[in-house]
N, C-alpha and C positions, 0 to 999 in steps of 0.2 A: 363814286369810287371806281377806279379803273379796273376792268376785268370782271366786274360783277355781272353775273348772268342768272336769269331765272329759269327753272325748269318749266315745262308745259304740262302740268298734271292733267289727267283725264277728267277729273272733277276737283273743284276746290271747296274745302270746308274747314272751319276752324279746328285746329288740333290734328288734322289728318297728316299722315306721313306721305310726303311727296315722292314721286319717282326719283330715281337716283340722280343726284346732281352731277354735272360734269366734274371731272377731277380738278379742273382749274377753278371753277366756281367754289367748290368745296374748300380748296386751299385758301382762296381769297377770304371766305367768310370765317374760317378758323383764325386767320390772322386778325380779322376784325374782332373776333371774340377775345383773343389774347389782349388786344388793345383795351378792351373794356375792363379787363382785370387790372390793367396797369393805371387806370383811372386818371382822367383830367376832370376838373370840377365843372366844366361847361356842359350844362344839360342840353344845349342846342348843338352839341358836337354831332356832325353828320356821320353816321355809321355806314350808310349805303344810300344810293340814289339811282334814279333812272331819269329819262327825259321829262317825266311827269311829276314825280314826287321825291321828297327826301325823307329818310328814316333817321331820326335823331336818337341820341342817348335817352332823352326824356321819354320818347315813345317806348323804347325798350324797358325802361324802369317802370313805366306805368303798366305795361303788359305783364311784367314780372309779378305785379301785385296779385295776379290771378292764381299764382302758384302758392300753395299753403306755406306759411312762414317757416315751418320746420324743414321744408324741402328746398327752400330757395338757395342756401349755400351750395348744396350738392348740385342743384340745377345750374346755377350760375358758373360752376366750375367745370361744366361739361361742354367742350367745344362743339360736339355733335348736336346737343340740345340747343345751344345758342344759335348754331347755324340754321337749324330748322325754324326756331322762333323768329329770327331776323328775316328769313326767307318768307315765312308766312305773313309777317307784318308788312313787308314791302308789297307783297301781292295784295293784301287787304287795302292798303293805302292807295295803290294803283287802281284797283277796282272801284273804290269809293270815289276817287277823282273822276273816273269814267262815268260813274253813276250821276254825279253832280253835273258834269258836262252834258249828259243826256237829259237832264231835268228831272231825274227820278226823285230827287229830294223834294220836289214840288208836287209830286203826285199825292193827292189827298189821302189815299189809303196807306201809302208808305209813311206819310207824315203822322198818321194816327198810330201806326205800328211803332214808329220811332218814339212817340210820346209814351206809349205803353212800356217800351224797353227802358226808357229813362225812369219811369215810375218804379219798375221792377228793380232797377239798379239802386235807386234811392231807398227803396224798401229794405233791400239787403244791407245797405250801408247803415240804416237805422237799427236793424237787428244787431249789426256789429257794435253799434254804440251802446245798445242795451247790455250786451255782453261785457264790453269794456267797463261800463259803469258798475255792473254787478261784480266784476273782478276787483275793482277798487273798493267796493263796499265789503267784499269778502276780506280783503286785507285789513280794513279798519276794524272788522269784527273777529280778527284771527284768534284772540284769546278765548272767546266763547266757542269757536269752531275747534280749537285745540282741545278744549274740555270735552267736546262732543267726540273728538277722535279718540280720546282716552276711553270713553265709554264703549265705543265700537270695538276698540282693541280688546278690552276686558271681556266683552260678550262673544267675540269671534276670533279668539287666539289661533284656532286651528286654520283659519283662513290666511293668517299672516305667518307663513312658514316658507323658509328658503329651501328649494329643492337641492338634491345632490348636485355638486359641481365637479367638473374635472379640469385639471390643468394640463395643457397639451402644447406641443410644438408641431410644426408641419413644414413640409417642403412642397411647393406648388409647381406644377408644369402646365402652362397654359397652351392648349391646342393651337390657338391663333398664332402663337409665337414659334411653333415647332412643326408646322405643316400638317396639322390635323390631330385627331384624338389618338390614333394608333401610335404615332410617333411620340406623343406626350406620354402615353402609357408605357412605352418601351423605356423612356428616360426615367419614369417613376420606378419601374422594376429595377433598373440599373442602380438607381440611388439607394433603394432599399437593400439590395445585395451588398453594396459597399458598407452600409451602416451595420448590417448583420455581421459582416466580416471585421468590424471594429473601427470603421471610420467615425470621426466625431460628427454627430448630428448637426450641431450648431454651426460648425465650420463649413460643412457641406451645404447647409441651407444658405449661408452667406454667399457661397460661390455660385450655386446653380438655381436657387428658387426664383420663380417669377413673381413672388409676392414682394413688392418693393420694400416693405418694412423689414424683410428678412436680412437686408444688407446691414441693418443696425442692431436688430434684436435676435438674429440667429433663428428666426422662425417661431419664437416663443409667443404664445397667444394669451398666457395667463389663465386664470380660472373663468369658466363660463358655464351657464346653465343649459339645459336640454333644448331650449328654444332659441338660443342666441345665434347659433350658426346655421349654415345650410343643413337641411334635414339629413342628407346622406352623410355629410361630414360629421355631424353631431352623433349620429347612430354609431358610426365606426369608432369614434373617440370613446364613447361610453362603453362599448363592447370590449375594449382593452382591459385586461384583468389586473396586471401588475405594473407598478412604476417601472419605466424603462422599456416596456413592450412597444414594438413597432408594428403598425398595421401593414397589411397588404395594400397595394395602390387602391385608392378610393376615388371614385368620380363624383364631383359635385358640379354645380352650375358654373364654377370658376375654372374647372379643369381637373387634373389628376393630382392627388395628394398622397404623400407618405406621412403618417401621423405617429408621434411618439407620446405616450402617456407620461406626464411629469408629476402627477399627484391627484388626489381626490379630497373633496371636502364633503362630509356627510350632510344630509338634510338636517335642518335644525329650525327651532322656533326663533322668530325674530323678536328682539326686544322692542318695546314701544318706540324707543329712539330710532331703531332701524326701520320700523314699519310706519312711522309717523308721516314721512314724505308721501308714501303711497296713499295713506288714509286721507291726508289733507287734500291730495290731488283729486281723489274720488269725491270728497265733500265739495270741493270747489266746482268740479264739473256738474255735480247735481244742483248746486246753488245757481250756477249760470243758466242751466236748462230750465229750472223752475221759474227763475226771474223772467227769462225770455218768454216762456209759455204764458206766464201771468199777464205780461204786456199784450200779447197777441189775443188772449182770451178777453181782455178788457175791451179791445177793439171789436171783437166778434159779438160781444154782448153789450155794446154801447147803447144805453137807453134812448139816445137821440136818433138811432138808426131807423130809417123808414124804407120799406120795400114796396115797390109798385108790383104787387103780385100778379095783377092782370097782364102787365107787360112781360113779366117773367114767364108766365104760363104760355104766352103767345110765342115765346122763343122755342118751345118744345114742338118740333115738327117731325113728320114721318121721315125716316132715313132717306128714301129716294128723292125727297124734296130738298134736302139740305144743300146740294151744290147750286140749284137754281135760286134758292132763297138767299144764298150768299153772293149771288151775282157771278157765279162761275160757269154758267151755261148748263146744259143738260148733262146728267151723269152718263158715264160710259156704259153701254150695254154689255152685259156679260155674255160671253160666248156660250157658257154652259146654261142649260135649261133645267 
């Protein structure tokens, strides 16, 4: 890929944030990330390369599996995260190529460590299979679990209660778009003054809010609970007393907001139909955990297991002897006495 350049980090480790990329390299990788979103079906499509290695779409898709499934859509939609991921992968592949060229993959100790890494990976894959199988079993037994859910609901109705919710609209001013926090705050104060003077909140939100959704929904957020939004935002929204009240500018992790209260919904008990999804989710999580733990316990208590206790006892050595025992030379002497 023309124009692709790597930074030179002080130290390299998986998942670390590298020093700032040059603007040209960053732009190039963002273009690559956009291309990923536009999809071709060829898994061997080259995303980046240098004189030693090529980074393919298949490499990217495999590495993406490390990200929890529920986070993958958000992760894959972020040019910045994709840039860092692709950059890290290309560094890894380049270093691995250099290691093979240097014969490190034939070093007996490294070979043993690689074998252990493979075993660890396969063990985690097997645990994943346990959980997938348990999830399938849960679905086949859903009628009996639904009956259990009804029992739990009847015994713990107070647990299944919806908190008070508020309905609000907002106008956001992002400091990054306006030259800093002070400038964004000044704009928020100006917007509030216009609203208090009679300006239409929704129209103003459509015109000036930095929330992209405001262009179509006029800043309306709908009903939300106390833990749904940024804590500072939620606190300010809940403190508004009457429908139509407009807050003073409120700073959240997104910037400065002006918030209008559009309604309240009092706390109330959930019906079983409303609570059943939550209860079934809890039962499923418990079933998966219990099934997985039972499988692991069976291995730990396998009657065919034999332990060479004398050999195990011989591994227990005095702390100062450990480096020498492992073939790492003499331990460093402490300066302190």
